[in-house]
N, C-alpha and C positions, 0 to 999 in steps of 0.2 A: 854507304854500302861496304860491307866487309868481304874481302876476297882471301881465300886460302890459296896460295900459289906454291906449287910443287915443281921444282926444277933443280937438277943436280949440277948444272953448269953455273957456278957461283957468279961469274962475270955477267952472263946473260940474265940470271935471276935478279941480280942487283939492278941492272939497267932497266928491266921491265917493271920491277917493283917501284923503282924511283919514278918512272914515267907515270904509272897508274896513281901513285900518291899525288903527284903534281896535278893529275886530272881529278883529284878529289876523293879517290877511293882510300879505304883503310885496308892495307895489305899486310898479311902475315906470310912471310916467306919461309919455306922449309926445303930441305935438300934430299930427303929420302922418304920412302913410303911409310915406314914405321912412325917417323916423326909426324907426318901428315895425319895418320890415323889417330895418334895421341891428341893432336890439336882439335880434331873434329869432335872428340868426346870431352874436351875441356871447355870449348866455347862454340857459339853458333856463327855461321857464315852465310852470306847471301849468295855466294858463287864460289865454285871450285875451278881453279885453273891448273890442270895437271899435265906435266910431261909424262910420257909413257915409259921410256927406258931409264928408270931411276933405281938406285940401290934398294935392297931389302924387300920391298913390295913394289912391283911395277904398277903403273897407272891403271891399266886394265883390271888387274886383280884387286887393287885398292877400291876402285869404284864399284866393282861387282860386289865386294864385301859390304860396302856402305849401302848400296841399294838393297842388299839382302837384309840389312838391319833397318830398312824403311827410312833411310836418310835420303831424301829426294831433292837435295840442294842442286840447282842447275849447274851443269858441268861442261867445260870446254877442254878438250884435249889439245895440247900443242906438241907436235912430234915431227921428226924427220922421216918417219916411216911413210912410204909412198904407195904401197900395194893396196889393191882393193880388199884383200883379206884383212889387212890391218884396219882399214876403214870400217869394215864390217864388224870386227871385234870391238872396236871402239863404241860403235852404236849399240851393239848387243850387250855390252857391259853397262849401258845406261847413260851414255853421253848425250848431251843435247846439241853439241856442235863440235867441230873438228877443224883445226887450222894447221896447215903444213908449214914447217920451217924450211927456209927462212921466210919471215913475214914482216910486213911493215907494221910499225907500232900503231899507226892510225887504223889499219885494218883490224887489229886486235881490239882496239877501243870500240870501233863500230860494232863488232860482233858481241862484245860484252854488253854494251848498252842495249842492243837489239834484244838479246836474250833476257836481260833483266826487265826490259819493258814488257816483253811478252809474259814473263813469269809473274810480274806484279801489277799488271795493267788494271786489275780490279781494285787495287788499293788506292787510297787517297794520300798522295805524297805532299800535299800543300798544307803547311802549318801557318795559321794566322798568328803573328806575334803581337801585333796591335793594329789599329785602324791604319790601312794603307801600307802595312809592312807584312810581307809573306815570304816564307822560305820553302823551296821545293827540295825535299830530302832525297829525291831520285837524281835530279840533275845538279844538286848542290848550288842552286842559284837563289840569290836574295833579290826580292823585288820590292822597290819602294815606289809607291804610287804607280804601279804597273811598269816601272822602268827597271830593267835588270842592273844590278849593282855588283861590281867585282869584289870578291874576297880572295885573299891568298889561301893556300892549302891549310895552313895552321889556323887561320881565322875560321875557315869552314869547319874544321874538326872541332874547334872550341865551341862554335855556335851550336853544332849538332849535339855536342855533349851537354851543353846547358839546356837545350830544348828537350832532350831526353829525360832530364831530371828537373823539369819546371817546378818552381816553388820549393825546391830542395837545395841545400847547400852542397855544391860539388867540391870535395876536398882538393887542396892543392896537389897532393901526391897523385890523385886520380887524374888531374889535369895534366901534370907532367908526364904521366905514363901514357896518356892518350896522344899528346902532341909531340913527344920526343921518343925516339927509339932508344933501346937499352945502351947502345954505343954512342949516343948523341947527347952531350951534356945539356940539361935544361937551363933556361935563362929566365930569371924573375923579371928582368928588365924587358925582355921580349914579350913575356906574358902580359905585363902591364900595358905594353903598346897595343897588343891584340885586343885587350879589354877596352882600351881607350878608343880604338878604331870602331869596334862594334857598338859602343855607346853612342858615338857620333852618328852611326847609321840608324840604329833602332830606338834610340832615346836613352839618355844618361840614367834616368830613373829605372830603366828596365833591368839593369844588372847591378846587383848589390854586392859590395865587397864586405866580407866578414874577416876582419883583420887576423892575419896569420893562420886562417883556417881554410878559406876558399871563397867561391863566388856563387851567387844565386841569381837565376833569371826569374823574374816575377811577372805574373799576369793578373 
């Protein structure tokens, strides 16, 4: 699940983005409303997490504009505003939920999962990889013979990327871009380790290496 996170407090933004990434979400963090607007029109997101008092375009105006453009992505506001009028403005602009600062990271996580579950409850999140092996794309959980198996965050991102492009070669540069942020150097050795671990879990023959090009998950 991909989240667009708008927060102008860089320290807070980095802390929450890191936490959500550790919980298996793909997070794009931006620091002002104009940048958020640009990102919305560049790529698709499963959820917006917007602070209200941010530079250039505040969260209320930003969401109002997006809703006017028929962009109905579920949205949670995070804000220190406490008044009932502020709460009313948030919901009138099209928000689905509203969490007041300061908040516990766990509370934020619960609200995100609950909102996404309501939004996508009609969809089938279970992907069968092979007999006895399933992956839940909502909870990011791998099941082998009905037993949940732990994956680290980068293994989760890698498996989801390969599943998204089943029977297609995923280029190395696309994998690097998905697993490592722009300011985080990628590691071929780490990637080979992630591939090795996934092969142990889902079957060595399921992931094909195309030398110096990329990897393919076959079914």
